[in-house]
Predicted model as a PDB file, atoms N, CA, C, CB and O in Angstrom, pLDDT in the B-factor column:
MODEL        1                                                                  
ATOM      1  N   MET A   1      -5.311   6.202 -16.620  1.00 84.00           N  
ATOM      2  CA  MET A   1      -6.797   6.978 -16.152  1.00 84.00           C  
ATOM      3  C   MET A   1      -7.898   6.039 -16.532  1.00 84.00           C  
ATOM      4  CB  MET A   1      -7.131   8.557 -16.993  1.00 84.00           C  
ATOM      5  O   MET A   1      -8.222   5.011 -15.937  1.00 84.00           O  
ATOM      6  N   PHE A   2      -8.450   6.577 -17.674  1.00 88.00           N  
ATOM      7  CA  PHE A   2      -9.749   7.364 -18.862  1.00 88.00           C  
ATOM      8  C   PHE A   2      -9.663   5.476 -19.119  1.00 88.00           C  
ATOM      9  CB  PHE A   2      -9.109   9.086 -20.789  1.00 88.00           C  
ATOM     10  O   PHE A   2     -10.681   5.478 -19.810  1.00 88.00           O  
ATOM     11  N   CYS A   3      -9.346   4.297 -19.101  1.00 81.00           N  
ATOM     12  CA  CYS A   3      -9.311   2.807 -19.672  1.00 81.00           C  
ATOM     13  C   CYS A   3     -10.147   2.831 -18.257  1.00 81.00           C  
ATOM     14  CB  CYS A   3      -7.619   1.697 -20.036  1.00 81.00           C  
ATOM     15  O   CYS A   3     -11.374   2.781 -18.169  1.00 81.00           O  
ATOM     16  N   TRP A   4      -9.324   2.908 -17.298  1.00 83.00           N  
ATOM     17  CA  TRP A   4      -9.162   1.904 -16.012  1.00 83.00           C  
ATOM     18  C   TRP A   4     -10.691   2.587 -15.627  1.00 83.00           C  
ATOM     19  CB  TRP A   4      -7.508   2.147 -14.660  1.00 83.00           C  
ATOM     20  O   TRP A   4     -11.380   1.807 -14.969  1.00 83.00           O  
ATOM     21  N   SER A   5     -11.340   3.905 -15.923  1.00 90.00           N  
ATOM     22  CA  SER A   5     -12.902   4.254 -15.323  1.00 90.00           C  
ATOM     23  C   SER A   5     -13.469   4.020 -16.149  1.00 90.00           C  
ATOM     24  CB  SER A   5     -13.397   5.529 -14.864  1.00 90.00           C  
ATOM     25  O   SER A   5     -14.040   5.105 -16.256  1.00 90.00           O  
ATOM     26  N   ILE A   6     -14.050   3.137 -17.348  1.00 86.00           N  
ATOM     27  CA  ILE A   6     -14.341   3.134 -18.205  1.00 86.00           C  
ATOM     28  C   ILE A   6     -14.610   1.500 -17.999  1.00 86.00           C  
ATOM     29  CB  ILE A   6     -13.546   3.847 -19.080  1.00 86.00           C  
ATOM     30  O   ILE A   6     -15.800   1.183 -17.997  1.00 86.00           O  
ATOM     31  N   TYR A   7     -13.324   0.083 -17.771  1.00 81.00           N  
ATOM     32  CA  TYR A   7     -13.470  -0.802 -17.623  1.00 81.00           C  
ATOM     33  C   TYR A   7     -13.692  -1.263 -15.664  1.00 81.00           C  
ATOM     34  CB  TYR A   7     -12.461  -1.203 -18.522  1.00 81.00           C  
ATOM     35  O   TYR A   7     -13.850  -2.428 -15.298  1.00 81.00           O  
ATOM     36  N   SER A   8     -13.649  -0.094 -14.716  1.00 84.00           N  
ATOM     37  CA  SER A   8     -14.680   0.354 -13.293  1.00 84.00           C  
ATOM     38  C   SER A   8     -15.677   0.275 -13.883  1.00 84.00           C  
ATOM     39  CB  SER A   8     -14.638   1.833 -12.473  1.00 84.00           C  
ATOM     40  O   SER A   8     -16.156  -0.857 -13.823  1.00 84.00           O  
ATOM     41  N   LEU A   9     -16.435   1.216 -14.647  1.00 86.00           N  
ATOM     42  CA  LEU A   9     -17.984   1.246 -14.749  1.00 86.00           C  
ATOM     43  C   LEU A   9     -18.347  -0.220 -15.747  1.00 86.00           C  
ATOM     44  CB  LEU A   9     -18.562   2.933 -15.597  1.00 86.00           C  
ATOM     45  O   LEU A   9     -19.266  -1.000 -15.501  1.00 86.00           O  
ATOM     46  N   LEU A  10     -17.553  -0.316 -16.686  1.00 81.00           N  
ATOM     47  CA  LEU A  10     -18.543  -1.945 -17.557  1.00 81.00           C  
ATOM     48  C   LEU A  10     -18.023  -2.567 -16.539  1.00 81.00           C  
ATOM     49  CB  LEU A  10     -18.104  -2.856 -19.455  1.00 81.00           C  
ATOM     50  O   LEU A  10     -19.144  -2.362 -16.075  1.00 81.00           O  
ATOM     51  N   VAL A  11     -17.269  -3.302 -15.456  1.00 80.00           N  
ATOM     52  CA  VAL A  11     -17.428  -4.517 -14.680  1.00 80.00           C  
ATOM     53  C   VAL A  11     -18.642  -4.392 -14.227  1.00 80.00           C  
ATOM     54  CB  VAL A  11     -16.483  -4.768 -13.612  1.00 80.00           C  
ATOM     55  O   VAL A  11     -19.662  -5.008 -14.537  1.00 80.00           O  
ATOM     56  N   LYS A  12     -18.408  -3.258 -13.204  1.00 81.00           N  
ATOM     57  CA  LYS A  12     -19.859  -2.767 -11.799  1.00 81.00           C  
ATOM     58  C   LYS A  12     -21.231  -2.829 -12.710  1.00 81.00           C  
ATOM     59  CB  LYS A  12     -19.731  -0.560 -10.953  1.00 81.00           C  
ATOM     60  O   LYS A  12     -22.325  -3.163 -12.255  1.00 81.00           O  
ATOM     61  N   HIS A  13     -20.950  -2.398 -14.251  1.00 82.00           N  
ATOM     62  CA  HIS A  13     -22.485  -2.969 -15.008  1.00 82.00           C  
ATOM     63  C   HIS A  13     -22.817  -4.427 -15.288  1.00 82.00           C  
ATOM     64  CB  HIS A  13     -22.629  -2.401 -16.480  1.00 82.00           C  
ATOM     65  O   HIS A  13     -23.894  -4.976 -15.057  1.00 82.00           O  
ATOM     66  N   TYR A  14     -21.601  -5.030 -15.883  1.00 78.00           N  
ATOM     67  CA  TYR A  14     -22.073  -6.235 -16.335  1.00 78.00           C  
ATOM     68  C   TYR A  14     -21.829  -7.151 -15.416  1.00 78.00           C  
ATOM     69  CB  TYR A  14     -21.587  -6.613 -17.514  1.00 78.00           C  
ATOM     70  O   TYR A  14     -21.818  -8.333 -15.760  1.00 78.00           O  
ATOM     71  N   ALA A  15     -21.581  -6.779 -14.047  1.00 76.00           N  
ATOM     72  CA  ALA A  15     -20.821  -8.528 -13.103  1.00 76.00           C  
ATOM     73  C   ALA A  15     -22.205  -9.388 -11.967  1.00 76.00           C  
ATOM     74  CB  ALA A  15     -18.955  -7.793 -11.390  1.00 76.00           C  
ATOM     75  O   ALA A  15     -22.161 -10.155 -11.005  1.00 76.00           O  
ATOM     76  N   GLY A  16     -23.238  -8.765 -12.708  1.00 79.00           N  
ATOM     77  CA  GLY A  16     -24.441 -10.188 -12.030  1.00 79.00           C  
ATOM     78  C   GLY A  16     -24.587 -10.393 -13.646  1.00 79.00           C  
ATOM     79  O   GLY A  16     -24.797 -11.574 -13.922  1.00 79.00           O  
ATOM     80  N   ARG A  17     -24.531  -9.598 -14.681  1.00 81.00           N  
ATOM     81  CA  ARG A  17     -24.981 -10.601 -15.744  1.00 81.00           C  
ATOM     82  C   ARG A  17     -24.091 -11.776 -15.968  1.00 81.00           C  
ATOM     83  CB  ARG A  17     -25.122  -9.925 -17.054  1.00 81.00           C  
ATOM     84  O   ARG A  17     -24.428 -12.960 -16.013  1.00 81.00           O  
ATOM     85  N   LEU A  18     -22.556 -11.113 -16.143  1.00 76.00           N  
ATOM     86  CA  LEU A  18     -21.990 -12.498 -16.371  1.00 76.00           C  
ATOM     87  C   LEU A  18     -20.860 -13.289 -15.696  1.00 76.00           C  
ATOM     88  CB  LEU A  18     -21.630 -12.484 -17.516  1.00 76.00           C  
ATOM     89  O   LEU A  18     -20.328 -12.824 -14.689  1.00 76.00           O  
ATOM     90  N   PRO A  19     -20.628 -13.993 -16.004  1.00 82.00           N  
ATOM     91  CA  PRO A  19     -19.904 -15.393 -14.664  1.00 82.00           C  
ATOM     92  C   PRO A  19     -18.746 -14.832 -14.531  1.00 82.00           C  
ATOM     93  CB  PRO A  19     -19.573 -17.339 -15.156  1.00 82.00           C  
ATOM     94  O   PRO A  19     -18.125 -14.580 -15.563  1.00 82.00           O  
ATOM     95  N   GLY A  20     -18.317 -14.586 -13.582  1.00 78.00           N  
ATOM     96  CA  GLY A  20     -16.716 -14.535 -13.286  1.00 78.00           C  
ATOM     97  C   GLY A  20     -16.020 -14.724 -13.174  1.00 78.00           C  
ATOM     98  O   GLY A  20     -15.177 -13.881 -12.868  1.00 78.00           O  
ATOM     99  N   GLN A  21     -15.694 -16.220 -13.347  1.00 84.00           N  
ATOM    100  CA  GLN A  21     -14.452 -17.215 -14.458  1.00 84.00           C  
ATOM    101  C   GLN A  21     -14.746 -16.498 -15.390  1.00 84.00           C  
ATOM    102  CB  GLN A  21     -14.592 -19.033 -14.934  1.00 84.00           C  
ATOM    103  O   GLN A  21     -14.327 -15.355 -15.203  1.00 84.00           O  
ATOM    104  N   SER A  22     -15.241 -16.617 -16.259  1.00 82.00           N  
ATOM    105  CA  SER A  22     -15.178 -16.339 -17.899  1.00 82.00           C  
ATOM    106  C   SER A  22     -14.845 -14.534 -18.401  1.00 82.00           C  
ATOM    107  CB  SER A  22     -16.967 -16.858 -18.571  1.00 82.00           C  
ATOM    108  O   SER A  22     -14.090 -13.986 -19.205  1.00 82.00           O  
ATOM    109  N   THR A  23     -16.224 -13.932 -17.084  1.00 80.00           N  
ATOM    110  CA  THR A  23     -14.988 -12.177 -17.246  1.00 80.00           C  
ATOM    111  C   THR A  23     -13.355 -12.260 -16.650  1.00 80.00           C  
ATOM    112  CB  THR A  23     -15.772 -10.550 -15.931  1.00 80.00           C  
ATOM    113  O   THR A  23     -12.659 -11.245 -16.620  1.00 80.00           O  
ATOM    114  N   PHE A  24     -12.987 -13.226 -16.313  1.00 83.00           N  
ATOM    115  CA  PHE A  24     -11.395 -12.742 -15.925  1.00 83.00           C  
ATOM    116  C   PHE A  24     -11.403 -13.158 -17.203  1.00 83.00           C  
ATOM    117  CB  PHE A  24     -10.220 -13.427 -14.630  1.00 83.00           C  
ATOM    118  O   PHE A  24     -11.320 -12.272 -18.054  1.00 83.00           O  
ATOM    119  N   LEU A  25     -11.493 -14.445 -17.614  1.00 87.00           N  
ATOM    120  CA  LEU A  25     -10.590 -14.992 -19.035  1.00 87.00           C  
ATOM    121  C   LEU A  25     -10.235 -13.434 -20.012  1.00 87.00           C  
ATOM    122  CB  LEU A  25     -11.871 -16.365 -20.246  1.00 87.00           C  
ATOM    123  O   LEU A  25      -9.246 -12.728 -20.210  1.00 87.00           O  
ATOM    124  N   VAL A  26     -11.584 -13.442 -20.406  1.00 83.00           N  
ATOM    125  CA  VAL A  26     -11.968 -12.372 -21.474  1.00 83.00           C  
ATOM    126  C   VAL A  26     -10.364 -11.013 -21.023  1.00 83.00           C  
ATOM    127  CB  VAL A  26     -14.181 -11.601 -21.019  1.00 83.00           C  
ATOM    128  O   VAL A  26      -9.544 -10.597 -21.842  1.00 83.00           O  
ATOM    129  N   THR A  27     -10.415 -10.734 -19.825  1.00 83.00           N  
ATOM    130  CA  THR A  27     -10.242  -9.780 -19.572  1.00 83.00           C  
ATOM    131  C   THR A  27      -8.822  -9.657 -19.722  1.00 83.00           C  
ATOM    132  CB  THR A  27     -10.809  -9.529 -18.571  1.00 83.00           C  
ATOM    133  O   THR A  27      -8.250  -8.718 -20.276  1.00 83.00           O  
ATOM    134  N   ILE A  28      -8.154 -10.911 -19.062  1.00 89.00           N  
ATOM    135  CA  ILE A  28      -7.548 -11.805 -19.393  1.00 89.00           C  
ATOM    136  C   ILE A  28      -6.311 -11.642 -20.242  1.00 89.00           C  
ATOM    137  CB  ILE A  28      -8.347 -12.462 -19.826  1.00 89.00           C  
ATOM    138  O   ILE A  28      -5.091 -11.536 -20.114  1.00 89.00           O  
ATOM    139  N   PHE A  29      -7.652 -11.690 -21.580  1.00 91.00           N  
ATOM    140  CA  PHE A  29      -6.783 -11.658 -22.773  1.00 91.00           C  
ATOM    141  C   PHE A  29      -7.313 -10.952 -23.730  1.00 91.00           C  
ATOM    142  CB  PHE A  29      -6.477 -12.874 -23.300  1.00 91.00           C  
ATOM    143  O   PHE A  29      -7.559 -11.432 -24.837  1.00 91.00           O  
ATOM    144  N   ILE A  30      -7.531  -9.805 -23.422  1.00 88.00           N  
ATOM    145  CA  ILE A  30      -7.742  -8.506 -23.501  1.00 88.00           C  
ATOM    146  C   ILE A  30      -6.316  -7.687 -23.248  1.00 88.00           C  
ATOM    147  CB  ILE A  30      -8.863  -8.177 -22.502  1.00 88.00           C  
ATOM    148  O   ILE A  30      -5.437  -7.365 -24.047  1.00 88.00           O  
ATOM    149  N   ARG A  31      -6.423  -7.508 -22.007  1.00 88.00           N  
ATOM    150  CA  ARG A  31      -5.054  -7.227 -21.605  1.00 88.00           C  
ATOM    151  C   ARG A  31      -3.426  -7.884 -22.400  1.00 88.00           C  
ATOM    152  CB  ARG A  31      -5.179  -7.728 -20.156  1.00 88.00           C  
ATOM    153  O   ARG A  31      -2.266  -7.541 -22.630  1.00 88.00           O  
ATOM    154  N   ALA A  32      -4.247  -8.871 -22.545  1.00 93.00           N  
ATOM    155  CA  ALA A  32      -2.348  -9.420 -23.526  1.00 93.00           C  
ATOM    156  C   ALA A  32      -1.698  -9.165 -25.057  1.00 93.00           C  
ATOM    157  CB  ALA A  32      -2.256 -11.191 -23.746  1.00 93.00           C  
ATOM    158  O   ALA A  32      -0.642  -8.838 -25.600  1.00 93.00           O  
ATOM    159  N   VAL A  33      -2.912  -9.501 -25.324  1.00 94.00           N  
ATOM    160  CA  VAL A  33      -3.523  -8.459 -26.937  1.00 94.00           C  
ATOM    161  C   VAL A  33      -3.158  -7.209 -26.750  1.00 94.00           C  
ATOM    162  CB  VAL A  33      -5.355  -8.268 -27.287  1.00 94.00           C  
ATOM    163  O   VAL A  33      -2.780  -6.531 -27.705  1.00 94.00           O  
ATOM    164  N   MET A  34      -3.216  -6.718 -25.498  1.00 92.00           N  
ATOM    165  CA  MET A  34      -3.083  -5.022 -26.049  1.00 92.00           C  
ATOM    166  C   MET A  34      -2.038  -4.247 -25.366  1.00 92.00           C  
ATOM    167  CB  MET A  34      -4.497  -4.091 -25.758  1.00 92.00           C  
ATOM    168  O   MET A  34      -2.040  -3.019 -25.278  1.00 92.00           O  
ATOM    169  N   LEU A  35      -0.548  -5.566 -24.567  1.00 92.00           N  
ATOM    170  CA  LEU A  35       0.393  -6.107 -24.051  1.00 92.00           C  
ATOM    171  C   LEU A  35       1.217  -5.810 -24.954  1.00 92.00           C  
ATOM    172  CB  LEU A  35       0.287  -7.319 -23.692  1.00 92.00           C  
ATOM    173  O   LEU A  35       2.163  -5.026 -24.888  1.00 92.00           O  
ATOM    174  N   LEU A  36       0.673  -6.774 -26.279  1.00 94.00           N  
ATOM    175  CA  LEU A  36       1.482  -7.630 -27.178  1.00 94.00           C  
ATOM    176  C   LEU A  36       2.462  -6.086 -28.328  1.00 94.00           C  
ATOM    177  CB  LEU A  36       0.029  -8.978 -28.284  1.00 94.00           C  
ATOM    178  O   LEU A  36       3.569  -6.281 -28.830  1.00 94.00           O  
ATOM    179  N   PRO A  37       2.024  -5.328 -28.410  1.00 94.00           N  
ATOM    180  CA  PRO A  37       2.689  -4.349 -29.438  1.00 94.00           C  
ATOM    181  C   PRO A  37       4.089  -3.422 -28.792  1.00 94.00           C  
ATOM    182  CB  PRO A  37       1.387  -3.206 -29.931  1.00 94.00           C  
ATOM    183  O   PRO A  37       4.983  -2.747 -29.303  1.00 94.00           O  
ATOM    184  N   PHE A  38       3.619  -3.909 -27.080  1.00 92.00           N  
ATOM    185  CA  PHE A  38       4.811  -3.273 -26.541  1.00 92.00           C  
ATOM    186  C   PHE A  38       5.393  -3.860 -25.944  1.00 92.00           C  
ATOM    187  CB  PHE A  38       4.767  -2.362 -25.934  1.00 92.00           C  
ATOM    188  O   PHE A  38       6.252  -3.330 -25.241  1.00 92.00           O  
ATOM    189  N   TYR A  39       5.205  -5.209 -25.941  1.00 88.00           N  
ATOM    190  CA  TYR A  39       6.656  -6.085 -26.076  1.00 88.00           C  
ATOM    191  C   TYR A  39       7.058  -7.131 -27.514  1.00 88.00           C  
ATOM    192  CB  TYR A  39       6.610  -7.202 -24.696  1.00 88.00           C  
ATOM    193  O   TYR A  39       7.833  -8.074 -27.354  1.00 88.00           O  
ATOM    194  N   ILE A  40       6.660  -6.941 -28.408  1.00 91.00           N  
ATOM    195  CA  ILE A  40       7.462  -6.800 -29.751  1.00 91.00           C  
ATOM    196  C   ILE A  40       7.867  -5.635 -30.000  1.00 91.00           C  
ATOM    197  CB  ILE A  40       6.808  -7.150 -30.891  1.00 91.00           C  
ATOM    198  O   ILE A  40       8.718  -5.785 -30.876  1.00 91.00           O  
ATOM    199  N   TYR A  41       7.696  -3.628 -29.555  1.00 90.00           N  
ATOM    200  CA  TYR A  41       8.329  -2.918 -29.565  1.00 90.00           C  
ATOM    201  C   TYR A  41       9.844  -3.288 -28.695  1.00 90.00           C  
ATOM    202  CB  TYR A  41       7.512  -1.984 -29.278  1.00 90.00           C  
ATOM    203  O   TYR A  41      10.995  -3.096 -29.085  1.00 90.00           O  
ATOM    204  N   GLU A  42       9.386  -3.854 -27.454  1.00 86.00           N  
ATOM    205  CA  GLU A  42      10.968  -3.341 -26.046  1.00 86.00           C  
ATOM    206  C   GLU A  42      11.417  -4.650 -26.713  1.00 86.00           C  
ATOM    207  CB  GLU A  42      10.749  -3.326 -23.545  1.00 86.00           C  
ATOM    208  O   GLU A  42      12.579  -4.779 -26.328  1.00 86.00           O  
ATOM    209  N   SER A  43      11.019  -6.026 -27.765  1.00 85.00           N  
ATOM    210  CA  SER A  43      12.096  -7.324 -27.844  1.00 85.00           C  
ATOM    211  C   SER A  43      13.106  -6.395 -28.895  1.00 85.00           C  
ATOM    212  CB  SER A  43      11.324  -9.176 -28.667  1.00 85.00           C  
ATOM    213  O   SER A  43      14.257  -6.133 -28.547  1.00 85.00           O  
ATOM    214  N   MET A  44      12.583  -5.954 -30.143  1.00 87.00           N  
ATOM    215  CA  MET A  44      13.660  -5.208 -30.685  1.00 87.00           C  
ATOM    216  C   MET A  44      14.088  -4.517 -30.946  1.00 87.00           C  
ATOM    217  CB  MET A  44      13.937  -5.187 -31.100  1.00 87.00           C  
ATOM    218  O   MET A  44      14.415  -4.071 -32.046  1.00 87.00           O  
ATOM    219  N   THR A  45      14.255  -4.108 -29.568  1.00 87.00           N  
ATOM    220  CA  THR A  45      14.384  -2.150 -29.233  1.00 87.00           C  
ATOM    221  C   THR A  45      15.561  -2.253 -28.533  1.00 87.00           C  
ATOM    222  CB  THR A  45      13.003  -1.160 -28.070  1.00 87.00           C  
ATOM    223  O   THR A  45      16.442  -1.418 -28.737  1.00 87.00           O  
ATOM    224  N   LEU A  46      15.762  -3.369 -27.538  1.00 80.00           N  
ATOM    225  CA  LEU A  46      16.612  -3.033 -26.375  1.00 80.00           C  
ATOM    226  C   LEU A  46      17.450  -4.239 -26.391  1.00 80.00           C  
ATOM    227  CB  LEU A  46      15.829  -2.766 -24.945  1.00 80.00           C  
ATOM    228  O   LEU A  46      17.179  -5.373 -26.783  1.00 80.00           O  
ATOM    229  N   THR A  47      18.697  -3.677 -25.798  1.00 77.00           N  
ATOM    230  CA  THR A  47      20.589  -4.464 -26.300  1.00 77.00           C  
ATOM    231  C   THR A  47      20.222  -4.942 -25.662  1.00 77.00           C  
ATOM    232  CB  THR A  47      22.294  -4.057 -26.236  1.00 77.00           C  
ATOM    233  O   THR A  47      19.406  -5.825 -25.923  1.00 77.00           O  
ATOM    234  N   ASN A  48      20.605  -4.648 -24.428  1.00 78.00           N  
ATOM    235  CA  ASN A  48      20.515  -5.368 -22.876  1.00 78.00           C  
ATOM    236  C   ASN A  48      19.370  -6.266 -21.936  1.00 78.00           C  
ATOM    237  CB  ASN A  48      20.665  -4.304 -22.069  1.00 78.00           C  
ATOM    238  O   ASN A  48      18.609  -5.689 -21.159  1.00 78.00           O  
ATOM    239  N   SER A  49      19.364  -7.586 -22.103  1.00 74.00           N  
ATOM    240  CA  SER A  49      18.429  -8.388 -21.939  1.00 74.00           C  
ATOM    241  C   SER A  49      18.652  -8.516 -20.282  1.00 74.00           C  
ATOM    242  CB  SER A  49      18.539  -9.700 -22.916  1.00 74.00           C  
ATOM    243  O   SER A  49      19.645  -8.496 -19.554  1.00 74.00           O  
ATOM    244  N   ILE A  50      17.540  -8.626 -20.118  1.00 74.00           N  
ATOM    245  CA  ILE A  50      17.533  -8.960 -17.517  1.00 74.00           C  
ATOM    246  C   ILE A  50      17.718 -10.150 -17.228  1.00 74.00           C  
ATOM    247  CB  ILE A  50      15.683  -8.788 -16.236  1.00 74.00           C  
ATOM    248  O   ILE A  50      17.274 -11.175 -17.746  1.00 74.00           O  
ATOM    249  N   HIS A  51      18.425  -9.979 -16.337  1.00 79.00           N  
ATOM    250  CA  HIS A  51      19.776 -11.249 -15.979  1.00 79.00           C  
ATOM    251  C   HIS A  51      18.596 -11.514 -14.656  1.00 79.00           C  
ATOM    252  CB  HIS A  51      22.105 -10.539 -15.410  1.00 79.00           C  
ATOM    253  O   HIS A  51      18.677 -10.984 -13.548  1.00 79.00           O  
ATOM    254  N   TRP A  52      17.346 -12.617 -15.177  1.00 83.00           N  
ATOM    255  CA  TRP A  52      16.589 -13.061 -13.671  1.00 83.00           C  
ATOM    256  C   TRP A  52      17.243 -13.435 -12.830  1.00 83.00           C  
ATOM    257  CB  TRP A  52      15.695 -14.056 -13.605  1.00 83.00           C  
ATOM    258  O   TRP A  52      17.999 -14.330 -13.206  1.00 83.00           O  
ATOM    259  N   GLN A  53      17.393 -12.988 -11.082  1.00 89.00           N  
ATOM    260  CA  GLN A  53      17.967 -13.199 -10.597  1.00 89.00           C  
ATOM    261  C   GLN A  53      17.058 -13.423  -9.020  1.00 89.00           C  
ATOM    262  CB  GLN A  53      18.915 -12.413 -10.987  1.00 89.00           C  
ATOM    263  O   GLN A  53      16.102 -12.650  -8.960  1.00 89.00           O  
ATOM    264  N   TRP A  54      17.196 -14.248  -7.897  1.00 91.00           N  
ATOM    265  CA  TRP A  54      16.323 -14.118  -6.484  1.00 91.00           C  
ATOM    266  C   TRP A  54      16.033 -12.204  -6.340  1.00 91.00           C  
ATOM    267  CB  TRP A  54      17.548 -14.914  -4.807  1.00 91.00           C  
ATOM    268  O   TRP A  54      14.905 -11.736  -6.187  1.00 91.00           O  
ATOM    269  N   SER A  55      17.036 -11.530  -6.412  1.00 89.00           N  
ATOM    270  CA  SER A  55      17.032 -10.470  -5.582  1.00 89.00           C  
ATOM    271  C   SER A  55      16.204  -8.774  -6.599  1.00 89.00           C  
ATOM    272  CB  SER A  55      18.926 -10.383  -5.067  1.00 89.00           C  
ATOM    273  O   SER A  55      15.856  -7.625  -6.331  1.00 89.00           O  
ATOM    274  N   THR A  56      16.301 -10.116  -8.311  1.00 85.00           N  
ATOM    275  CA  THR A  56      15.311  -8.775  -9.290  1.00 85.00           C  
ATOM    276  C   THR A  56      13.938  -8.470  -8.796  1.00 85.00           C  
ATOM    277  CB  THR A  56      14.930  -9.247 -11.010  1.00 85.00           C  
ATOM    278  O   THR A  56      13.537  -7.352  -8.472  1.00 85.00           O  
ATOM    279  N   ILE A  57      13.209  -9.665  -8.772  1.00 87.00           N  
ATOM    280  CA  ILE A  57      12.537 -10.586  -8.785  1.00 87.00           C  
ATOM    281  C   ILE A  57      11.606 -10.346  -6.989  1.00 87.00           C  
ATOM    282  CB  ILE A  57      13.620 -11.948  -9.170  1.00 87.00           C  
ATOM    283  O   ILE A  57      10.445 -10.421  -6.585  1.00 87.00           O  
ATOM    284  N   ALA A  58      12.924 -10.050  -6.414  1.00 91.00           N  
ATOM    285  CA  ALA A  58      12.173  -9.624  -4.751  1.00 91.00           C  
ATOM    286  C   ALA A  58      12.488  -7.788  -4.870  1.00 91.00           C  
ATOM    287  CB  ALA A  58      13.385 -10.628  -2.859  1.00 91.00           C  
ATOM    288  O   ALA A  58      11.994  -7.231  -3.889  1.00 91.00           O  
ATOM    289  N   ALA A  59      13.079  -6.943  -5.694  1.00 89.00           N  
ATOM    290  CA  ALA A  59      12.653  -5.546  -5.746  1.00 89.00           C  
ATOM    291  C   ALA A  59      11.536  -5.545  -6.615  1.00 89.00           C  
ATOM    292  CB  ALA A  59      13.723  -4.570  -6.214  1.00 89.00           C  
ATOM    293  O   ALA A  59      10.768  -4.616  -6.366  1.00 89.00           O  
ATOM    294  N   ILE A  60      10.983  -6.703  -8.102  1.00 85.00           N  
ATOM    295  CA  ILE A  60      10.128  -6.006  -8.247  1.00 85.00           C  
ATOM    296  C   ILE A  60       8.700  -6.406  -7.350  1.00 85.00           C  
ATOM    297  CB  ILE A  60      10.083  -5.962  -9.595  1.00 85.00           C  
ATOM    298  O   ILE A  60       7.773  -5.614  -7.520  1.00 85.00           O  
ATOM    299  N   LEU A  61       8.395  -7.775  -6.240  1.00 88.00           N  
ATOM    300  CA  LEU A  61       7.643  -8.227  -4.977  1.00 88.00           C  
ATOM    301  C   LEU A  61       7.709  -6.932  -4.043  1.00 88.00           C  
ATOM    302  CB  LEU A  61       8.378  -9.642  -4.214  1.00 88.00           C  
ATOM    303  O   LEU A  61       7.191  -6.949  -2.927  1.00 88.00           O  
TER     304      LEU A  61                                                      
ENDMDL                                                                          
END                                                                             
C-alpha cells in the first residue's frame, strides 16, 4: 500500500511532463526488475511445476 501510494503520487505529479508511452515502458521495466528476485527464489525452491491448461488460465482470469 505504501509503495502504491508513492507511485500514485509520482504519476500524478509528473503526468503532464513525461510522455505516456515512455513512462509506461519504464514502469514495466522497474516492476520486472523488482519481481526478479522473487521469481529466482520461487524457481529454485518450487518442487512441483505448474501445468498450464485452459482450466488453469480460466481460473486465474
